[in-house]
Biopython code that builds the backbone (N, CA, C, O; Angstrom):
import numpy as np
from Bio.PDB.StructureBuilder import StructureBuilder

atoms = [
    (1, "MET", "N", (100.701, 88.544, 65.444)),
    (1, "MET", "CA", (101.606, 88.869, 65.811)),
    (1, "MET", "C", (101.781, 87.470, 66.791)),
    (1, "MET", "O", (101.044, 87.047, 67.682)),
    (2, "GLN", "N", (103.219, 86.873, 66.185)),
    (2, "GLN", "CA", (102.950, 85.296, 66.490)),
    (2, "GLN", "C", (104.022, 85.336, 67.926)),
    (2, "GLN", "O", (105.206, 85.669, 67.974)),
    (3, "LEU", "N", (103.223, 84.923, 68.892)),
    (3, "LEU", "CA", (104.338, 85.212, 69.999)),
    (3, "LEU", "C", (105.153, 83.812, 70.328)),
    (3, "LEU", "O", (104.654, 82.725, 70.040)),
    (4, "SER", "N", (105.861, 83.876, 70.671)),
    (4, "SER", "CA", (106.681, 81.957, 71.285)),
    (4, "SER", "C", (105.771, 81.947, 72.378)),
    (4, "SER", "O", (105.132, 82.897, 72.831)),
    (5, "THR", "N", (105.795, 80.328, 72.882)),
    (5, "THR", "CA", (105.184, 79.997, 73.891)),
    (5, "THR", "C", (105.694, 80.702, 74.858)),
    (5, "THR", "O", (105.117, 81.591, 75.484)),
    (6, "ARG", "N", (106.983, 80.255, 75.025)),
    (6, "ARG", "CA", (107.624, 81.363, 76.698)),
    (6, "ARG", "C", (107.021, 82.549, 76.813)),
    (6, "ARG", "O", (106.510, 82.880, 77.883)),
    (7, "ALA", "N", (107.006, 83.181, 75.947)),
    (7, "ALA", "CA", (106.498, 85.098, 76.071)),
    (7, "ALA", "C", (104.845, 84.669, 76.566)),
    (7, "ALA", "O", (104.514, 85.176, 77.638)),
    (8, "ARG", "N", (103.785, 83.775, 75.869)),
    (8, "ARG", "CA", (102.290, 83.907, 76.249)),
    (8, "ARG", "C", (101.814, 82.969, 77.759)),
    (8, "ARG", "O", (100.802, 82.879, 78.454)),
    (9, "ARG", "N", (103.492, 82.251, 77.749)),
    (9, "ARG", "CA", (103.195, 81.589, 79.784)),
    (9, "ARG", "C", (103.593, 82.443, 80.328)),
    (9, "ARG", "O", (103.312, 82.309, 81.519)),
    (10, "ALA", "N", (104.262, 83.541, 80.099)),
    (10, "ALA", "CA", (105.054, 84.599, 80.967)),
    (10, "ALA", "C", (103.602, 85.891, 80.733)),
    (10, "ALA", "O", (103.183, 86.333, 81.803)),
    (11, "ILE", "N", (103.086, 86.299, 79.781)),
    (11, "ILE", "CA", (101.811, 87.043, 79.714)),
    (11, "ILE", "C", (101.033, 86.685, 80.699)),
    (11, "ILE", "O", (100.669, 87.372, 81.653)),
    (12, "ALA", "N", (100.584, 84.741, 80.261)),
    (12, "ALA", "CA", (99.618, 84.776, 81.187)),
    (12, "ALA", "C", (99.621, 84.176, 82.520)),
    (12, "ALA", "O", (98.596, 83.819, 83.100)),
    (13, "ALA", "N", (101.075, 84.053, 83.093)),
    (13, "ALA", "CA", (100.931, 83.910, 84.188)),
    (13, "ALA", "C", (101.301, 85.325, 84.929)),
    (13, "ALA", "O", (101.271, 85.077, 86.135)),
    (14, "ALA", "N", (101.585, 86.493, 84.754)),
    (14, "ALA", "CA", (101.563, 87.713, 84.884)),
    (14, "ALA", "C", (100.150, 88.440, 84.931)),
    (14, "ALA", "O", (99.753, 89.454, 85.506)),
    (15, "ARG", "N", (99.547, 87.500, 84.082)),
    (15, "ARG", "CA", (97.944, 88.101, 84.517)),
    (15, "ARG", "C", (97.123, 87.316, 85.166)),
    (15, "ARG", "O", (95.936, 87.637, 85.104)),
    (16, "THR", "N", (97.402, 86.358, 85.787)),
    (16, "THR", "CA", (96.605, 86.250, 86.669)),
    (16, "THR", "C", (97.428, 85.992, 88.063)),
    (16, "THR", "O", (96.892, 85.440, 89.024)),
    (17, "ALA", "N", (98.719, 86.427, 88.074)),
    (17, "ALA", "CA", (99.246, 86.980, 89.344)),
    (17, "ALA", "C", (98.553, 88.304, 89.355)),
    (17, "ALA", "O", (98.135, 88.364, 90.512)),
    (18, "LEU", "N", (98.184, 89.409, 88.743)),
    (18, "LEU", "CA", (97.691, 90.800, 88.762)),
    (18, "LEU", "C", (95.915, 90.073, 89.144)),
    (18, "LEU", "O", (95.284, 90.526, 90.098)),
    (19, "SER", "N", (95.491, 89.260, 88.501)),
    (19, "SER", "CA", (94.024, 89.128, 88.743)),
    (19, "SER", "C", (94.088, 88.460, 90.401)),
    (19, "SER", "O", (93.095, 88.061, 91.010)),
    (20, "MET", "N", (95.120, 88.458, 90.788)),
    (20, "MET", "CA", (94.541, 87.715, 92.354)),
    (20, "MET", "C", (95.005, 89.007, 93.147)),
    (20, "MET", "O", (94.420, 89.734, 93.950)),
    (21, "GLN", "N", (96.032, 89.012, 92.716)),
    (21, "GLN", "CA", (96.880, 90.906, 93.701)),
    (21, "GLN", "C", (96.981, 91.653, 92.584)),
    (21, "GLN", "O", (97.926, 91.461, 91.818)),
    (22, "PRO", "N", (96.278, 92.359, 92.395)),
    (22, "PRO", "CA", (96.284, 93.942, 91.320)),
    (22, "PRO", "C", (97.707, 94.306, 91.473)),
    (22, "PRO", "O", (98.533, 94.036, 90.602)),
    (23, "ASP", "N", (97.987, 94.889, 92.523)),
    (23, "ASP", "CA", (99.375, 95.556, 92.713)),
    (23, "ASP", "C", (100.544, 94.881, 93.464)),
    (23, "ASP", "O", (101.085, 95.146, 94.537)),
    (24, "LEU", "N", (100.769, 93.842, 92.465)),
    (24, "LEU", "CA", (101.816, 93.254, 92.916)),
    (24, "LEU", "C", (103.164, 93.593, 91.752)),
    (24, "LEU", "O", (103.319, 93.356, 90.554)),
    (25, "PRO", "N", (103.764, 94.076, 92.520)),
    (25, "PRO", "CA", (105.061, 94.691, 91.462)),
    (25, "PRO", "C", (105.305, 93.809, 90.171)),
    (25, "PRO", "O", (104.913, 93.832, 89.004)),
    (26, "VAL", "N", (106.397, 92.780, 91.181)),
    (26, "VAL", "CA", (106.649, 91.618, 90.124)),
    (26, "VAL", "C", (106.073, 91.098, 88.622)),
    (26, "VAL", "O", (106.783, 90.885, 87.640)),
    (27, "ALA", "N", (104.785, 90.966, 88.684)),
    (27, "ALA", "CA", (103.884, 90.502, 87.741)),
    (27, "ALA", "C", (103.628, 91.366, 87.168)),
    (27, "ALA", "O", (103.303, 91.018, 86.033)),
    (28, "ASN", "N", (103.547, 93.104, 87.400)),
    (28, "ASN", "CA", (103.167, 94.041, 86.716)),
    (28, "ASN", "C", (104.497, 94.579, 85.787)),
    (28, "ASN", "O", (104.540, 95.307, 84.796)),
    (29, "ASP", "N", (105.671, 93.807, 86.649)),
    (29, "ASP", "CA", (107.089, 94.675, 85.844)),
    (29, "ASP", "C", (107.398, 93.328, 84.703)),
    (29, "ASP", "O", (108.263, 93.495, 83.844)),
    (30, "ALA", "N", (106.644, 92.038, 84.770)),
    (30, "ALA", "CA", (106.922, 91.293, 84.162)),
    (30, "ALA", "C", (106.132, 91.256, 82.766)),
    (30, "ALA", "O", (106.582, 90.848, 81.695)),
    (31, "LEU", "N", (104.800, 91.796, 83.029)),
    (31, "LEU", "CA", (104.317, 92.093, 82.437)),
    (31, "LEU", "C", (104.454, 93.429, 81.205)),
    (31, "LEU", "O", (104.709, 93.681, 80.028)),
    (32, "GLN", "N", (104.242, 93.739, 81.920)),
    (32, "GLN", "CA", (105.255, 95.054, 80.908)),
    (32, "GLN", "C", (106.318, 94.925, 79.922)),
    (32, "GLN", "O", (106.408, 95.516, 78.846)),
    (33, "TYR", "N", (107.262, 93.907, 80.532)),
    (33, "TYR", "CA", (108.824, 93.529, 79.984)),
    (33, "TYR", "C", (108.676, 92.697, 78.478)),
    (33, "TYR", "O", (109.271, 92.759, 77.402)),
    (34, "ALA", "N", (107.344, 91.746, 79.123)),
    (34, "ALA", "CA", (106.863, 90.954, 77.947)),
    (34, "ALA", "C", (106.484, 91.542, 77.040)),
    (34, "ALA", "O", (106.596, 91.089, 75.901)),
    (35, "PHE", "N", (105.762, 93.072, 77.386)),
    (35, "PHE", "CA", (104.883, 93.631, 76.092)),
    (35, "PHE", "C", (105.429, 94.293, 75.346)),
    (35, "PHE", "O", (104.975, 94.516, 74.224)),
    (36, "VAL", "N", (107.007, 94.975, 75.965)),
    (36, "VAL", "CA", (108.012, 95.834, 75.379)),
    (36, "VAL", "C", (108.830, 95.068, 74.124)),
    (36, "VAL", "O", (109.056, 95.259, 72.929)),
    (37, "SER", "N", (109.173, 93.918, 75.338)),
    (37, "SER", "CA", (110.444, 93.085, 74.716)),
    (37, "SER", "C", (109.501, 92.598, 73.503)),
    (37, "SER", "O", (110.292, 92.732, 72.569)),
    (38, "LYS", "N", (108.270, 92.101, 72.910)),
    (38, "LYS", "CA", (108.091, 91.224, 71.865)),
    (38, "LYS", "C", (107.087, 92.538, 71.484)),
    (38, "LYS", "O", (105.879, 92.318, 71.575)),
    (39, "GLY", "N", (107.500, 93.826, 71.083)),
    (39, "GLY", "CA", (106.761, 94.779, 70.697)),
    (39, "GLY", "C", (105.119, 94.844, 70.767)),
    (39, "GLY", "O", (104.476, 95.095, 69.749)),
    (40, "MET", "N", (104.577, 94.638, 71.843)),
    (40, "MET", "CA", (103.399, 94.870, 71.974)),
    (40, "MET", "C", (102.532, 96.355, 72.263)),
    (40, "MET", "O", (101.500, 96.520, 72.913)),
    (41, "ARG", "N", (103.059, 96.979, 71.795)),
    (41, "ARG", "CA", (102.791, 98.273, 71.909)),
    (41, "ARG", "C", (101.235, 98.740, 72.584)),
    (41, "ARG", "O", (101.028, 99.260, 73.681)),
    (42, "ASP", "N", (100.520, 98.463, 71.815)),
    (42, "ASP", "CA", (98.994, 98.751, 72.075)),
    (42, "ASP", "C", (98.910, 98.373, 73.696)),
    (42, "ASP", "O", (98.736, 99.110, 74.666)),
    (43, "GLU", "N", (99.103, 96.931, 73.607)),
    (43, "GLU", "CA", (99.048, 96.440, 74.992)),
    (43, "GLU", "C", (99.716, 97.147, 75.941)),
    (43, "GLU", "O", (98.791, 97.807, 76.415)),
    (44, "HIS", "N", (100.759, 97.479, 76.581)),
    (44, "HIS", "CA", (102.044, 98.103, 76.652)),
    (44, "HIS", "C", (101.131, 99.758, 77.304)),
    (44, "HIS", "O", (101.011, 100.260, 78.422)),
    (45, "LEU", "N", (100.709, 100.099, 76.074)),
    (45, "LEU", "CA", (100.087, 101.651, 76.309)),
    (45, "LEU", "C", (98.638, 101.263, 77.165)),
    (45, "LEU", "O", (98.291, 102.080, 78.017)),
    (46, "ALA", "N", (97.793, 100.047, 76.962)),
    (46, "ALA", "CA", (96.637, 100.446, 77.895)),
    (46, "ALA", "C", (97.219, 99.953, 78.930)),
    (46, "ALA", "O", (96.441, 100.315, 79.812)),
    (47, "LEU", "N", (98.165, 99.294, 79.525)),
    (47, "LEU", "CA", (98.751, 98.845, 80.767)),
    (47, "LEU", "C", (99.242, 100.375, 81.594)),
    (47, "LEU", "O", (99.240, 100.652, 82.793)),
    (48, "GLN", "N", (99.540, 100.972, 80.705)),
    (48, "GLN", "CA", (100.093, 102.043, 80.787)),
    (48, "GLN", "C", (98.896, 103.213, 81.617)),
    (48, "GLN", "O", (98.595, 103.597, 82.747)),
    (49, "ARG", "N", (98.655, 103.345, 80.705)),
    (49, "ARG", "CA", (97.189, 103.895, 80.697)),
    (49, "ARG", "C", (96.122, 103.274, 82.403)),
    (49, "ARG", "O", (95.442, 104.017, 83.111)),
    (50, "GLU", "N", (96.261, 102.306, 82.531)),
    (50, "GLU", "CA", (95.634, 101.780, 83.624)),
    (50, "GLU", "C", (96.063, 102.608, 84.826)),
    (50, "GLU", "O", (95.535, 103.484, 85.511)),
    (51, "HIS", "N", (97.401, 101.889, 84.805)),
    (51, "HIS", "CA", (98.551, 102.312, 85.999)),
    (51, "HIS", "C", (98.162, 103.848, 86.458)),
    (51, "HIS", "O", (97.730, 104.078, 87.588)),
    (52, "ILE", "N", (98.363, 104.890, 85.451)),
    (52, "ILE", "CA", (98.386, 106.386, 85.395)),
    (52, "ILE", "C", (97.198, 106.794, 85.959)),
    (52, "ILE", "O", (97.144, 107.828, 86.625)),
    (53, "ALA", "N", (95.870, 105.820, 85.689)),
    (53, "ALA", "CA", (94.704, 106.431, 85.457)),
    (53, "ALA", "C", (94.010, 107.479, 86.936)),
    (53, "ALA", "O", (93.048, 108.246, 86.890)),
    (54, "ARG", "N", (94.965, 107.128, 88.236)),
    (54, "ARG", "CA", (94.281, 107.678, 89.037)),
    (54, "ARG", "C", (95.085, 109.243, 89.205)),
    (54, "ARG", "O", (94.505, 110.084, 89.891)),
    (55, "ASP", "N", (96.350, 109.581, 88.597)),
    (55, "ASP", "CA", (96.722, 110.823, 88.661)),
    (55, "ASP", "C", (96.763, 111.370, 87.626)),
    (55, "ASP", "O", (97.496, 111.096, 86.676)),
    (56, "PRO", "N", (95.757, 112.435, 87.730)),
    (56, "PRO", "CA", (95.321, 113.534, 86.419)),
    (56, "PRO", "C", (96.794, 113.935, 85.677)),
    (56, "PRO", "O", (97.045, 113.661, 84.503)),
    (57, "GLU", "N", (97.606, 114.553, 86.488)),
    (57, "GLU", "CA", (98.966, 115.175, 85.473)),
    (57, "GLU", "C", (100.149, 113.759, 84.933)),
    (57, "GLU", "O", (101.212, 113.799, 84.314)),
    (58, "LEU", "N", (99.710, 113.124, 85.252)),
    (58, "LEU", "CA", (100.602, 112.082, 84.653)),
    (58, "LEU", "C", (99.476, 111.552, 83.231)),
    (58, "LEU", "O", (99.870, 111.552, 82.065)),
    (59, "VAL", "N", (98.311, 111.207, 83.579)),
    (59, "VAL", "CA", (97.438, 111.568, 82.375)),
    (59, "VAL", "C", (97.373, 111.988, 81.382)),
    (59, "VAL", "O", (97.052, 111.552, 80.276)),
    (60, "ALA", "N", (97.746, 113.058, 81.830)),
    (60, "ALA", "CA", (97.572, 114.593, 80.680)),
    (60, "ALA", "C", (99.260, 114.891, 80.119)),
    (60, "ALA", "O", (99.457, 115.531, 79.086)),
    (61, "ALA", "N", (100.368, 114.348, 80.933)),
    (61, "ALA", "CA", (101.172, 114.239, 80.121)),
    (61, "ALA", "C", (101.627, 113.176, 79.596)),
    (61, "ALA", "O", (102.782, 113.092, 79.177)),
    (62, "PHE", "N", (100.384, 111.796, 79.535)),
    (62, "PHE", "CA", (100.550, 110.487, 78.887)),
    (62, "PHE", "C", (100.117, 111.052, 77.035)),
    (62, "PHE", "O", (100.626, 111.107, 75.915)),
    (63, "GLU", "N", (98.626, 111.419, 77.894)),
    (63, "GLU", "CA", (98.025, 111.809, 76.415)),
    (63, "GLU", "C", (98.962, 113.274, 75.284)),
    (63, "GLU", "O", (99.157, 113.401, 74.075)),
    (64, "GLN", "N", (99.358, 114.241, 76.708)),
    (64, "GLN", "CA", (100.162, 115.106, 75.204)),
    (64, "GLN", "C", (101.235, 114.361, 74.834)),
    (64, "GLN", "O", (101.525, 114.841, 73.738)),
    (65, "GLY", "N", (102.165, 113.306, 75.110)),
    (65, "GLY", "CA", (103.140, 113.086, 74.703)),
    (65, "GLY", "C", (102.873, 111.897, 73.626)),
    (65, "GLY", "O", (103.670, 111.715, 72.705)),
    (66, "LEU", "N", (101.697, 111.088, 73.790)),
    (66, "LEU", "CA", (100.752, 110.377, 72.421)),
    (66, "LEU", "C", (100.682, 110.894, 71.334)),
    (66, "LEU", "O", (101.224, 110.601, 70.268)),
    (67, "SER", "N", (99.503, 112.252, 71.809)),
    (67, "SER", "CA", (99.132, 112.695, 70.444)),
    (67, "SER", "C", (100.472, 113.406, 69.674)),
    (67, "SER", "O", (100.441, 113.521, 68.449)),
    (68, "GLU", "N", (101.602, 113.858, 70.417)),
    (68, "GLU", "CA", (103.155, 114.386, 69.475)),
    (68, "GLU", "C", (103.526, 113.479, 69.121)),
    (68, "GLU", "O", (103.481, 113.386, 67.894)),
    (69, "ALA", "N", (104.030, 112.426, 69.774)),
    (69, "ALA", "CA", (105.183, 111.425, 69.049)),
    (69, "ALA", "C", (104.741, 109.654, 68.990)),
    (69, "ALA", "O", (105.513, 108.698, 68.908)),
    (70, "ASN", "N", (103.346, 109.652, 69.060)),
    (70, "ASN", "CA", (102.805, 108.624, 69.517)),
    (70, "ASN", "C", (103.682, 107.490, 70.489)),
    (70, "ASN", "O", (104.144, 108.038, 71.490)),
    (71, "TYR", "N", (103.923, 106.364, 70.409)),
    (71, "TYR", "CA", (104.069, 105.103, 72.114)),
    (71, "TYR", "C", (105.468, 105.850, 72.484)),
    (71, "TYR", "O", (105.429, 105.859, 73.715)),
    (72, "GLU", "N", (106.659, 106.469, 72.100)),
    (72, "GLU", "CA", (108.018, 107.154, 72.114)),
    (72, "GLU", "C", (107.373, 108.202, 73.324)),
    (72, "GLU", "O", (107.281, 107.843, 74.498)),
    (73, "GLY", "N", (107.051, 109.215, 72.956)),
    (73, "GLY", "CA", (106.608, 110.281, 73.471)),
    (73, "GLY", "C", (105.580, 110.053, 74.385)),
    (73, "GLY", "O", (105.418, 111.031, 75.114)),
    (74, "ALA", "N", (104.763, 109.046, 74.638)),
    (74, "ALA", "CA", (103.488, 108.967, 76.060)),
    (74, "ALA", "C", (105.145, 108.457, 77.057)),
    (74, "ALA", "O", (105.676, 109.018, 78.015)),
    (75, "ILE", "N", (105.548, 107.181, 76.286)),
    (75, "ILE", "CA", (106.262, 106.483, 77.478)),
    (75, "ILE", "C", (107.627, 107.601, 77.644)),
    (75, "ILE", "O", (108.405, 107.420, 78.580)),
    (76, "ARG", "N", (107.774, 108.368, 76.998)),
    (76, "ARG", "CA", (108.962, 109.714, 77.664)),
    (76, "ARG", "C", (108.329, 110.547, 78.092)),
    (76, "ARG", "O", (108.942, 110.845, 79.117)),
    (77, "SER", "N", (107.596, 111.090, 78.038)),
    (77, "SER", "CA", (106.684, 111.569, 78.979)),
    (77, "SER", "C", (106.003, 112.068, 80.187)),
    (77, "SER", "O", (105.493, 113.116, 80.585)),
    (78, "ILE", "N", (106.346, 110.126, 80.854)),
    (78, "ILE", "CA", (105.635, 110.073, 81.881)),
    (78, "ILE", "C", (107.401, 109.921, 82.803)),
    (78, "ILE", "O", (107.800, 110.455, 83.837)),
    (79, "ALA", "N", (108.027, 109.024, 81.907)),
    (79, "ALA", "CA", (109.178, 109.114, 82.596)),
    (79, "ALA", "C", (109.817, 110.609, 82.715)),
    (79, "ALA", "O", (110.640, 110.662, 83.629)),
    (80, "ASP", "N", (109.650, 111.770, 82.051)),
    (80, "ASP", "CA", (110.147, 112.699, 82.244)),
    (80, "ASP", "C", (109.295, 113.555, 83.303)),
    (80, "ASP", "O", (109.874, 114.337, 84.057)),
    (81, "LEU", "N", (107.808, 113.373, 83.339)),
    (81, "LEU", "CA", (107.382, 113.925, 84.779)),
    (81, "LEU", "C", (107.750, 112.958, 86.111)),
    (81, "LEU", "O", (108.187, 113.497, 87.128)),
    (82, "ARG", "N", (107.592, 111.807, 86.060)),
    (82, "ARG", "CA", (108.240, 110.800, 87.511)),
    (82, "ARG", "C", (109.427, 111.684, 87.592)),
    (82, "ARG", "O", (109.428, 112.488, 88.525)),
    (83, "ALA", "N", (110.953, 111.678, 86.369)),
    (83, "ALA", "CA", (112.262, 112.339, 87.093)),
    (83, "ALA", "C", (111.991, 113.715, 87.643)),
    (83, "ALA", "O", (112.660, 114.103, 88.601)),
    (84, "ALA", "N", (111.010, 114.527, 87.082)),
    (84, "ALA", "CA", (110.589, 115.787, 87.485)),
    (84, "ALA", "C", (110.563, 115.985, 89.119)),
    (84, "ALA", "O", (111.099, 116.803, 89.867)),
    (85, "ARG", "N", (109.663, 114.823, 89.334)),
    (85, "ARG", "CA", (109.220, 114.668, 90.360)),
    (85, "ARG", "C", (109.944, 114.143, 91.705)),
    (85, "ARG", "O", (109.865, 114.661, 92.820)),
    (86, "LEU", "N", (110.731, 112.892, 91.299)),
    (86, "LEU", "CA", (111.984, 113.054, 92.120)),
    (86, "LEU", "C", (112.894, 113.661, 92.263)),
    (86, "LEU", "O", (113.625, 113.240, 93.159)),
    (87, "ARG", "N", (113.367, 114.918, 91.529)),
    (87, "ARG", "CA", (114.136, 115.574, 91.710)),
    (87, "ARG", "C", (113.807, 116.676, 92.606)),
    (87, "ARG", "O", (114.594, 117.299, 93.318)),
    (88, "LYS", "N", (111.951, 116.920, 92.426)),
    (88, "LYS", "CA", (111.742, 117.635, 93.791)),
    (88, "LYS", "C", (112.183, 116.359, 95.451)),
    (88, "LYS", "O", (112.946, 116.402, 96.416)),
    (89, "ILE", "N", (111.534, 115.760, 95.107)),
    (89, "ILE", "CA", (111.755, 114.920, 96.472)),
    (89, "ILE", "C", (112.923, 115.010, 96.617)),
    (89, "ILE", "O", (113.195, 114.968, 97.817)),
    (90, "ARG", "N", (113.920, 115.133, 95.895)),
    (90, "ARG", "CA", (115.833, 114.787, 96.711)),
    (90, "ARG", "C", (115.839, 116.093, 97.350)),
    (90, "ARG", "O", (116.554, 116.240, 98.341)),
    (91, "ARG", "N", (115.103, 117.109, 96.893)),
    (91, "ARG", "CA", (115.704, 118.233, 97.761)),
    (91, "ARG", "C", (115.045, 118.445, 99.183)),
    (91, "ARG", "O", (115.272, 119.379, 99.952)),
    (92, "HIS", "N", (114.115, 117.304, 99.385)),
    (92, "HIS", "CA", (113.686, 117.237, 100.710)),
    (92, "HIS", "C", (114.438, 116.920, 101.473)),
    (92, "HIS", "O", (115.000, 115.849, 101.243)),
    (93, "PRO", "N", (114.840, 117.709, 102.797)),
    (93, "PRO", "CA", (115.985, 117.030, 103.593)),
    (93, "PRO", "C", (115.951, 115.179, 104.125)),
    (93, "PRO", "O", (116.784, 114.526, 104.754)),
    (94, "GLY", "N", (115.182, 114.957, 103.791)),
    (94, "GLY", "CA", (114.723, 113.360, 104.249)),
    (94, "GLY", "C", (114.998, 112.345, 103.073)),
    (94, "GLY", "O", (114.999, 111.114, 103.085)),
    (95, "HIS", "N", (115.265, 113.374, 101.910)),
    (95, "HIS", "CA", (114.807, 112.467, 100.782)),
    (95, "HIS", "C", (115.568, 111.122, 101.178)),
    (95, "HIS", "O", (114.793, 110.186, 101.376)),
    (96, "ARG", "N", (116.654, 110.887, 101.304)),
    (96, "ARG", "CA", (116.931, 109.374, 101.172)),
    (96, "ARG", "C", (116.556, 108.136, 102.035)),
    (96, "ARG", "O", (116.935, 106.965, 102.064)),
    (97, "GLU", "N", (115.680, 108.861, 102.708)),
    (97, "GLU", "CA", (114.759, 108.139, 103.641)),
    (97, "GLU", "C", (113.183, 107.876, 102.910)),
    (97, "GLU", "O", (112.615, 106.865, 103.324)),
    (98, "LEU", "N", (112.783, 108.315, 102.351)),
    (98, "LEU", "CA", (111.951, 108.671, 101.175)),
    (98, "LEU", "C", (112.037, 107.638, 100.346)),
    (98, "LEU", "O", (111.203, 106.773, 100.076)),
    (99, "LEU", "N", (113.450, 107.858, 99.851)),
    (99, "LEU", "CA", (113.424, 107.132, 98.728)),
    (99, "LEU", "C", (114.083, 105.169, 98.656)),
    (99, "LEU", "O", (114.316, 104.364, 97.756)),
    (100, "GLY", "N", (114.150, 105.169, 100.221)),
    (100, "GLY", "CA", (114.565, 103.993, 100.629)),
    (100, "GLY", "C", (115.876, 103.861, 100.300)),
    (100, "GLY", "O", (116.279, 102.739, 99.995)),
    (101, "LEU", "N", (116.726, 104.917, 100.303)),
    (101, "LEU", "CA", (118.122, 105.363, 100.268)),
    (101, "LEU", "C", (119.212, 105.199, 101.372)),
    (101, "LEU", "O", (120.394, 104.879, 101.251)),
    (102, "ARG", "N", (118.508, 105.496, 102.446)),
    (102, "ARG", "CA", (119.251, 105.532, 104.167)),
    (102, "ARG", "C", (118.058, 104.707, 104.411)),
    (102, "ARG", "O", (117.013, 104.986, 103.823)),
    (103, "PRO", "N", (118.141, 103.380, 105.502)),
    (103, "PRO", "CA", (117.210, 103.109, 106.375)),
    (103, "PRO", "C", (117.064, 103.639, 107.091)),
    (103, "PRO", "O", (117.925, 104.330, 107.634)),
    (104, "GLY", "N", (115.517, 103.524, 107.520)),
    (104, "GLY", "CA", (114.851, 104.539, 108.519)),
    (104, "GLY", "C", (114.763, 104.098, 109.728)),
    (104, "GLY", "O", (115.144, 102.984, 110.089)),
    (105, "ARG", "N", (114.074, 105.247, 110.678)),
    (105, "ARG", "CA", (113.826, 104.459, 112.144)),
    (105, "ARG", "C", (113.383, 103.168, 112.065)),
    (105, "ARG", "O", (114.274, 102.560, 112.657)),
    (106, "ARG", "N", (112.873, 102.659, 111.842)),
    (106, "ARG", "CA", (112.267, 101.229, 112.110)),
    (106, "ARG", "C", (113.076, 100.200, 111.788)),
    (106, "ARG", "O", (112.998, 99.195, 112.494)),
    (107, "HIS", "N", (114.097, 100.220, 110.577)),
    (107, "HIS", "CA", (115.069, 99.716, 110.336)),
    (107, "HIS", "C", (116.084, 99.561, 111.155)),
    (107, "HIS", "O", (116.533, 98.447, 111.426)),
    (108, "ARG", "N", (116.598, 100.772, 111.683)),
    (108, "ARG", "CA", (117.541, 100.808, 112.714)),
    (108, "ARG", "C", (117.189, 100.124, 113.745)),
    (108, "ARG", "O", (117.937, 99.174, 113.980)),
    (109, "GLU", "N", (116.141, 100.294, 114.590)),
    (109, "GLU", "CA", (115.712, 99.782, 115.618)),
    (109, "GLU", "C", (115.913, 98.117, 115.375)),
    (109, "GLU", "O", (116.385, 97.459, 116.303)),
    (110, "ALA", "N", (115.592, 97.538, 114.270)),
    (110, "ALA", "CA", (115.172, 96.257, 113.843)),
    (110, "ALA", "C", (116.399, 95.853, 113.902)),
    (110, "ALA", "O", (116.573, 94.862, 114.611)),
    (111, "VAL", "N", (117.664, 96.465, 113.192)),
    (111, "VAL", "CA", (119.104, 95.976, 113.616)),
    (111, "VAL", "C", (119.455, 96.224, 114.855)),
    (111, "VAL", "O", (120.130, 95.389, 115.456)),
    (112, "SER", "N", (119.119, 97.247, 115.382)),
    (112, "SER", "CA", (119.866, 97.326, 117.272)),
    (112, "SER", "C", (119.429, 95.908, 117.892)),
    (112, "SER", "O", (120.133, 94.986, 118.304)),
    (113, "GLN", "N", (118.151, 96.031, 117.826)),
    (113, "GLN", "CA", (117.032, 94.562, 118.173)),
    (113, "GLN", "C", (117.697, 93.065, 118.000)),
    (113, "GLN", "O", (117.761, 92.180, 118.853)),
    (114, "ARG", "N", (118.084, 93.049, 116.895)),
    (114, "ARG", "CA", (119.150, 91.926, 116.406)),
    (114, "ARG", "C", (120.573, 91.785, 116.855)),
    (114, "ARG", "O", (121.372, 90.856, 116.976)),
    (115, "ARG", "N", (120.569, 92.991, 117.039)),
    (115, "ARG", "CA", (122.219, 92.873, 117.639)),
    (115, "ARG", "C", (122.187, 92.281, 119.214)),
    (115, "ARG", "O", (122.838, 91.321, 119.628)),
    (116, "ARG", "N", (121.224, 93.143, 119.997)),
    (116, "ARG", "CA", (121.243, 92.709, 121.328)),
    (116, "ARG", "C", (121.072, 91.161, 121.513)),
    (116, "ARG", "O", (121.771, 90.524, 122.302)),
    (117, "LEU", "N", (119.976, 90.531, 120.636)),
    (117, "LEU", "CA", (119.596, 89.350, 120.672)),
    (117, "LEU", "C", (120.754, 88.264, 120.128)),
    (117, "LEU", "O", (120.866, 87.217, 120.765)),
    (118, "ARG", "N", (121.443, 88.443, 119.199)),
    (118, "ARG", "CA", (122.618, 87.747, 119.454)),
    (118, "ARG", "C", (123.639, 88.123, 120.125)),
    (118, "ARG", "O", (124.591, 87.398, 119.835)),
    (119, "GLN", "N", (124.059, 89.335, 121.302)),
    (119, "GLN", "CA", (124.615, 89.128, 122.063)),
    (119, "GLN", "C", (124.439, 88.728, 123.429)),
    (119, "GLN", "O", (125.283, 88.668, 124.323)),
    (120, "GLY", "N", (122.893, 88.396, 123.461)),
    (120, "GLY", "CA", (122.006, 87.488, 124.711)),
    (120, "GLY", "C", (121.481, 88.922, 125.551)),
    (120, "GLY", "O", (121.215, 88.831, 126.749)),
    (121, "HIS", "N", (121.396, 89.804, 125.068)),
    (121, "HIS", "CA", (121.040, 91.355, 126.193)),
    (121, "HIS", "C", (119.755, 90.967, 126.243)),
    (121, "HIS", "O", (118.936, 91.626, 126.883)),
]
sb = StructureBuilder()
sb.init_structure("model")
sb.init_model(0)
sb.init_chain("A")
sb.init_seg("    ")
for serial, (resi, resn, name, xyz) in enumerate(atoms, 1):
    if name == "N":
        sb.init_residue(resn, " ", resi, " ")
    sb.init_atom(name, np.array(xyz, "f"), 0.0, 1.0, " ", f" {name:<3s}", serial, name[0])
structure = sb.get_structure()
């Protein structure tokens, strides 16, 4: 597969960033986007396997989806499981704070402190 220079550079930059900081979300997202947009399914699956390796439930869903419907099945199975987990969290009374949808106590304290500083207190 012939990749454009831009795609090769994006993949190289993302891999370099991940080698320096393995859990860097923006680099991981860039790498996944490059793989998907360029049709590099094997590389994308390998990256997915690496990211879900510590979660046996995700690994099982991934493998089952892969065996049943190849690439699409694996990706769909992971998405379905994550969506189910999200629905479960949303039933939790403090789900908005857990999901970052509503500011938590620390955020509210920081906002209050900034207001007091602006007002000269």
